[in-house]
C-alpha positions in Angstrom: 88.7 -45.5 18.7 85.4 -43.0 20.5 84.1 -39.7 19.0 83.7 -37.0 22.0 80.4 -34.9 22.2 82.3 -32.0 20.9 83.4 -33.8 17.8 87.1 -34.9 19.2 88.2 -38.4 18.5 90.0 -40.4 21.1 92.2 -43.6 21.1 93.7 -46.4 22.4 96.0 -49.9 22.3 99.0 -50.6 20.2 100.2 -48.1 17.3 102.5 -50.3 15.6 101.3 -49.1 12.4 100.6 -45.5 13.7 96.8 -46.6 14.1 96.5 -44.5 16.8 96.4 -40.9 15.5 98.9 -39.9 17.6 102.0 -38.9 14.9 103.8 -42.0 16.6 103.9 -45.4 17.2 103.7 -45.7 20.9 101.3 -47.5 22.4 99.1 -45.7 24.8 97.1 -47.4 27.3 94.0 -44.9 28.2 92.2 -42.7 25.8 93.7 -39.9 24.6 92.8 -37.0 22.5 94.0 -36.9 18.3 94.7 -33.3 18.0 91.8 -31.7 16.0 94.3 -30.3 13.8 94.6 -33.5 11.9 90.9 -32.8 10.9 91.6 -29.9 9.7 89.6 -28.8 12.7 86.3 -30.1 12.0 84.2 -31.9 13.8 84.2 -35.7 13.9 80.9 -37.9 14.0 82.3 -41.4 13.1 85.2 -43.5 13.4 85.8 -47.1 12.3 89.3 -49.4 12.9 90.3 -52.0 11.3 93.7 -54.6 12.4 96.1 -51.5 12.1 94.5 -48.8 10.0 91.6 -46.6 11.1 88.8 -43.8 9.6 87.2 -41.3 10.6 84.5 -39.3 8.6 83.6 -35.3 9.7 80.6 -33.4 10.1 80.7 -31.8 6.7 81.3 -35.6 4.9 85.2 -35.6 4.6 86.5 -39.0 5.0 90.5 -39.2 6.7 92.2 -42.9 7.3 95.6 -43.4 9.3 97.4 -47.0 9.9 98.9 -49.2 7.7 98.9 -48.7 4.2 100.9 -51.5 2.6 97.9 -52.5 0.8 96.5 -49.4 -0.2 94.1 -49.5 2.1 94.4 -45.9 3.6 92.7 -45.0 -0.1 95.7 -42.4 -1.0 97.3 -44.2 -3.8 100.3 -45.3 -2.0 101.4 -48.4 0.5 102.6 -46.0 3.1 101.9 -45.9 6.2 100.7 -42.8 8.3 100.6 -42.0 12.0 98.4 -39.4 11.6 94.9 -38.6 10.0 95.2 -37.8 6.0 91.9 -37.0 3.8 90.8 -39.2 1.3 90.9 -36.6 -1.7 89.3 -38.5 -4.7 86.1 -39.3 -1.9 86.5 -35.0 -1.4 82.9 -34.7 -3.9 81.1 -37.1 -1.7 79.7 -36.8 1.7 81.4 -39.9 4.0 79.0 -41.0 6.8 80.5 -44.2 7.9 82.7 -46.6 7.2 84.8 -49.5 8.1 87.7 -51.5 7.7 88.9 -55.1 7.7 92.4 -56.4 7.7 93.9 -54.6 4.9 90.8 -53.4 3.5 88.2 -50.7 3.7 84.8 -49.0 2.7 83.3 -45.9 3.1 79.2 -45.0 2.9 78.1 -41.9 1.3 75.1 -40.0 2.0 72.5 -41.3 -0.4 73.4 -44.8 0.2 76.5 -45.6 -2.0 79.5 -47.8 -0.8 83.0 -47.0 -2.1 85.6 -49.8 -1.5 89.3 -50.5 -1.3 92.8 -51.7 -0.5 93.4 -56.1 -0.5 90.7 -57.7 -2.5 91.7 -60.9 -1.6 88.1 -62.9 -1.4 86.8 -60.1 -3.4 86.6 -57.8 0.6 85.9 -54.7 -1.2 83.5 -56.2 -3.8 85.9 -55.2 -6.4 87.1 -58.3 -7.8 88.7 -61.4 -5.9 91.7 -63.6 -6.1 91.5 -67.2 -5.0 93.2 -68.7 -1.7 96.7 -69.1 -2.2 96.7 -66.5 -5.0 98.5 -63.4 -4.8 95.9 -60.9 -3.1 95.2 -58.0 -5.7 94.7 -54.0 -4.7 92.8 -51.4 -5.0 94.3 -48.2 -4.8 91.6 -45.4 -4.7 88.2 -45.9 -3.5 86.0 -47.6 -5.8 82.3 -47.4 -6.3 80.8 -50.9 -5.5 78.6 -51.8 -8.6 76.7 -54.6 -7.5 75.1 -52.6 -4.4 74.1 -49.4 -6.8 70.4 -51.3 -7.0 70.0 -50.3 -2.7 70.0 -47.7 -0.1 72.6 -49.0 1.9 72.6 -47.3 5.8 75.1 -49.5 7.4 78.5 -51.0 6.4 80.6 -53.8 8.0 84.0 -55.3 7.5 85.2 -58.4 8.8 88.8 -59.8 8.0 88.6 -60.7 4.5 84.6 -59.9 4.0 81.9 -57.1 4.5 78.7 -56.8 4.8 75.8 -53.7 4.2 72.6 -53.1 5.4 69.7 -51.6 3.5 66.8 -49.3 4.6 65.1 -52.2 3.8 66.4 -54.0 6.6 68.2 -56.4 3.9 71.5 -57.9 4.6 74.0 -58.0 1.7 77.9 -59.7 2.0 80.5 -59.9 0.0 84.3 -61.2 0.2 85.4 -64.3 1.8 83.5 -67.1 2.9 85.6 -70.1 4.0 83.5 -70.2 7.7 80.0 -69.1 6.1 80.8 -65.6 7.6 78.4 -64.4 4.6 76.2 -66.6 5.6 75.0 -68.3 2.1 75.6 -71.7 1.6 78.8 -71.9 -1.1 76.5 -74.2 -3.2 74.1 -71.7 -3.5 76.3 -69.2 -5.0 76.5 -68.6 -8.7 79.8 -69.3 -10.8 79.1 -65.6 -12.4 78.7 -64.4 -8.3 82.4 -65.8 -7.4 85.4 -65.8 -8.1 86.5 -66.1 -11.8 89.9 -68.2 -11.6 88.1 -71.5 -11.8 87.8 -72.1 -7.6 84.6 -73.2 -5.6 82.6 -69.6 -6.2 81.3 -70.5 -2.9 84.8 -69.5 -0.8 85.4 -66.5 -2.6 82.4 -64.2 -3.9 83.0 -60.9 -6.1 79.2 -59.4 -5.4 77.3 -58.9 -3.0 74.5 -61.6 -2.6 71.2 -60.9 -0.3 70.4 -63.6 3.5 68.0 -65.8 3.1 66.8 -63.8 6.4 66.5 -60.8 4.1 63.5 -62.4 2.7 61.2 -62.9 5.7 59.5 -59.8 6.4 59.6 -60.7 10.1 63.4 -60.7 10.2 64.1 -57.5 9.2 67.5 -56.2 10.3 68.1 -53.0 12.1 72.0 -53.9 12.9 74.8 -55.4 11.5 78.3 -56.3 13.0 81.7 -58.4 11.7 84.5 -60.1 13.7 87.6 -61.2 11.5 85.7 -64.5 10.2 81.9 -64.0 12.2 79.0 -62.0 11.1 76.0 -60.8 13.3 72.7 -59.4 12.7 69.8 -57.9 14.6 66.3 -58.2 13.8 63.7 -55.7 14.3 62.5 -58.4 16.8 65.5 -58.7 18.2 66.7 -61.6 17.5 
């Protein structure tokens, strides 16, 4: 996905679940414009893409999602796939400025630094509760505020396959969800039982609440950017490390 200077959106690649937003499931080999009418003729300022779902925020703060909805990751209250962008009505009172999408979950960031999450919460990916490895995933059908981030002013979010990250205005980085490969940047031993999943499994693997990365405590390592792959995370510091 890409946003053009005029606020239009282009998409290309695979479209098996309608994630390109054209109204069909045909792949595109080159960037193609999504109809502006699908965004209610509003200019788009931010887009994000997950495994088979996509999202966008318009200049007036509306949130649109499309693609695979099998785990409620579109935030529209059902599991239907959508080949065209649909507005997330439950966020209509919020001003959405950015978002992120994982494999089966999605995040939205508001203009006042709050983060909402929805979809599959396997491993605690969206911060609203977790299921352990080997257990059925639990889904949250509509956007819910992530309580463990409320004390922070979040300015950036990122999502991997089953984990999520956030960056504050103070350069602090927090993560939650799957930590099976250490992608949250914290050791399993450092995670308390109360922070981990409540089903008796290793709390360092499934983390329900946002935990702070150790580098955030170093004044010389203030984070200026974050990014997630499926099973790993990157952080850029103010000193370009």
